[in-house]
C-alpha positions, 0 to 999 in steps of 0.5 A: 959469280955474283961479283962479276954480275955486279961488275957487268951491270956497273960496266954497262951503266958506266959506259953510258954515263961516261959516253954521254959525259964525254960527248957533251964535253967534246962538244964544248971543248973541241976546237974542230969547226966542220965536224964536231959532232961526228968527233964528239960521237966517235970519241965518246963511243969508241974511247970514253965509253969503253975506258968508263966501263973498264974503270966501273967494272974494276971499281964495282967488282972490288966494291962488291967483294968488300961488301958482300963477302 
């Protein structure tokens, strides 16, 4: 249960960090001219954030299994 808790905490932090990074990258790299901020916010909230959360959960879960036997 401890490993799942560590994974969930890491997933929450990973969601926020990856969504923020994705938002700023999309603002800089998007060729969309008239609604760039909407594209960046929706993509970071619904695509980058969940993917980042899943990846960080898996990594933290495996890491905690190896470190905290």
